[in-house]
N, C-alpha and C positions, 0 to 999 in steps of 0.2 A: 677663484676668479676664472680660471681656465675652464672649469666645469660649466660655468654660466655662459661663457662664450660659445662653447660647444653645444649646449642646449639651445642656445638662441639660433645658431646655424641649422640645427636640425629642424627647429620649428619653421624657419624660412624655407627650407627644402620641401617639408611636408605641404606647406601652403602653396608653393610654386607647383608641386605635382598634382594637387588637388584641383588647380585651375586649368590643367591641360584638357584638351577635348578627349572624350572617351576613346576615340580611335587611336590616339597617340599613347594613351596609358597602356595599351597591350593587354586590355581586358580579354578573358576568355569568354566566348558566348555562354550565356547562362542557359543551362538545361532545364527543360520544364520539370517541375517536381514530380517525382515519382510516387505515386500512391499505391500502396499495396493494401488490399482490404481482405478481410475474412470472408470466406464462402462456405456454405454448408454442404457437406457430402450427403446425398439423398439416401444412401444406403445405411451408413453407420451413425448418421447424424452428428458427426464431428465437424469442427471448424478447422479449416486450413488456409494458410495464406495463398492467395490467388496465384502468385509467381511460383509456388511450389506444387500446386494442384495439378492433377492429371485432368486434362480438358477433354470433354466429350460433347456430343450434341444429342438433344432430345427434342424432337418436334420443331427443329430449327433454331432452338435456343441453346445457348452454351450451358453445359452441366459440368460442375467440377467435383472431382473425387480425391480423397486422401491417398489412394493407392491404386495400383493396377488391379489388385484383387477386388476392390470395391467397384471399379468400373466394369469388370468382367461380370460380377454378380448383378449389377444393374442391367446389363445387356441380356442376362438370362431371365429377367423379370423380377428379380428380387428387389424390393424397394426399401425395406427396413431390416435391421439386423435383429 
């Protein structure tokens, strides 16, 4: 019997909290979802996560590399391994 009383009180508390305005609930602002996509290294043709890639520019467009070595080879004119 005591368990049902406690359960009933908990349900009432949850209902009361769900009706509060969001500014009073103390919600954290939601961050935009982070999308990490695969990019292709133009030298060795491997795919690497954009967040971990070495970024360079070629003709004003961003170019991504799997390593500093591939970036250096790209600058020397080497395009494929």
